[in-house]
C-alpha positions in Angstrom: -0.4 16.4 -7.4 0.5 15.1 -10.8 -0.3 11.4 -11.4 3.3 10.2 -11.7 4.4 12.3 -8.7 1.6 10.8 -6.6 2.6 7.2 -7.6 6.3 8.0 -6.8 5.3 9.2 -3.4 3.2 6.1 -2.8 6.1 3.9 -3.9 8.4 5.8 -1.5 6.1 5.1 1.5 5.6 1.4 0.4 9.4 1.1 0.3 9.5 2.2 4.0 6.8 -0.3 5.0 8.3 -3.2 2.8 11.0 -4.3 5.2 8.5 -5.1 8.0 6.3 -7.1 5.6 9.4 -8.9 4.1 10.5 -9.9 7.7 7.3 -11.9 7.9 7.7 -13.4 4.5 5.4 -11.0 2.6 5.5 -8.1 0.3 3.4 -5.4 -1.3 3.2 -4.2 -4.9 1.7 -1.0 -6.2 -0.8 -1.8 -9.0 -2.3 1.7 -9.5 -3.6 4.9 -8.0 -7.1 5.8 -9.2 -8.2 9.3 -10.1 -10.2 9.5 -6.8 -7.2 8.7 -4.6 -7.6 5.0 -4.0 -4.3 3.1 -3.9 -4.6 -0.4 -5.4 -2.1 -2.8 -4.1 -1.3 -6.5 -4.5 -0.1 -8.5 -1.4 2.6 -11.0 -2.1 4.2 -14.0 -0.4 2.9 -14.8 3.1 0.8 -11.6 3.1 -1.3 -12.8 0.2 -2.8 -15.6 2.3 -2.4 -14.3 5.8 -5.5 -14.0 8.0 -4.2 -10.6 9.3 -3.8 -9.2 5.8 -6.9 -7.0 6.1 -5.6 -5.5 9.4 -2.2 -5.0 7.9 -3.7 -3.3 4.9 -5.8 -0.9 6.9 -3.8 -0.4 10.1 -0.3 -0.2 8.5 -0.4 0.4 4.8 -3.4 2.7 4.5 -2.7 4.6 7.7 0.9 5.4 6.7 -0.1 6.4 3.2 -3.0 8.6 4.3 -0.8 10.3 7.0 1.9 11.1 4.5 -0.1 11.8 1.3 -3.3 13.8 1.8 -4.5 12.9 -1.8 -4.7 9.2 -0.8 -8.3 8.5 0.3 -8.0 4.7 0.9 -6.2 1.5 0.0 -7.8 -1.4 -1.9 -6.4 -4.9 -2.3 -6.5 -6.2 -5.8 -5.5 -9.5 -7.4 
């Protein structure tokens, strides 16, 4: 999958997840997708300081991305 197409697909999935995060006062921002399939994201708002952020990152964001996009190997929080 071409780099830009992959990023667009990741953004599409993040946009599907975003309303649930925003309902709790948080948000997610795509920073980059590495060559080895790691999606780098930044958590915003309440998600940035939430104790459950790691669980949200793995159980919601990573799970949805990996299910929808086989090229995604994992999700990494940056910033």
